[in-house]
C-alpha positions, 0 to 999 in steps of 0.5 A: 231573746223573747224579751228583746223581741218584745222590747223591739216591738214596743219600740216600733209601736211607740215610734209608729204612734208618734208618727201617726200623732204627728201626722194627724196633728199637723194642720188644723183638723177643726177646720176640716171637720166643719165640712162634716158637721151637718153629717155628724148631726144626721149620724147622731139622729140615726143613733138615737141619743138618749137623755142621761145616757153615758156616752164615750166618743172614741177618737173624738177629734175636736168634738164634732159628735161629743158636743151635739150629743151633749146638747141632746142631754147625754153625759158625754166623755170624749177621748183623743190622742191629740192634745191640740184637738182636745184643747179645741173641743174643750174650748168649743164646749165651754163656749156653748156652756156645755159640760163635756169631759174631754180626755187625752188618751189612747183608743187602744188603752182607754183610762176607763173602768169596765162597763162604764158607758151605755154607748161607745161611739166613734165617727171616722176616728177609732178606725185610724188606730194602728191595732184594730183588735186592741181598739175593738177589745177596748170598746167592748170592755168599756161598754156595759152589758146591754149597751151599744157600740156604734161606728161610722167608718170610711169604706175602701170603695168610697170617696175617702177610700179613693182619696187615701189611695191617691195620696198613697201613690205618692207617699207610702202609708205607715206600716199598719193594717189599712184603716179602711178595713174597718169599712169592710163587712167581713173584717168588722164581723171578725173583729166584733165577733166576741162579746156581741149579742147582735151586729148590724152593718149598713152602708150609708153616706156622710156628705162633705159640705164646703163653701168653696169650689173643689180647687179651693177644697184641695188647697184647704186640705193641703194646708189643714188636713194632717195626712195631705199636709205631711205628704206634701212636705215629703214631696218635691215641687213637682210631686206636690203639684201632681198630687194637688192636681189629682186631689182637685180632680177627685173632688171635682169629679164627685162634686154634686153642687153647681153653685160654686160650693163643694158637696161630696158624698162619701160612703161609710159602713155604719156599725151597730153592735149590741154588747152581750 
């Protein structure tokens, strides 16, 4: 009976991961990520990349951290479960003449040796894997003793927390722990309690910059952002219109720009863990 339960759980997990992958790869995340390019560079500046450092970017997307880290002289590897994002990241690195290794792989089962990296970093990426304990264990495993694990995670109380809560009112989220709990200090302390010599948690801001007004940003997300694109596909015409109106209002209410563009501050929890 125990074996049958384990097999069933593995099947459920496999199906969940397939659904998550389908959600995130819908649309074109590379276009969405452009709105955070400036914030990604600022986040890297706060981390302090060292030339020659072995860096792993977990759930690297289309390379918004990995590529600028390589420009700063680090030896960078990027890992993501989405083949199409990895293809975009490789093309971007090649266009810039940068040597970056990009691998297709799972943040919960990374294909690297123990202690392979000086710095393991994830900006709003690893937080979306379905089993946070496994992600934490894997980041700790591949980080060398004395190395660093650094994350930027959306908080439940911030703009992105409100964004996902709005979508969830129309389409239920998948059956997994909320990714936003990676933005909760108490939860992060519990997840990174073993194998960490020092843990520093700081609330900070990532700013979205889009060269169009909030109404067009909302439409941009419906077309290119996997979760809203999939939510829209699951709704009827009235539901689509209602969700779009709520998201447009959310972007507009938080917009700091007055020149026809959109600039929105979204709270993150910056996590800096020193590996024992």
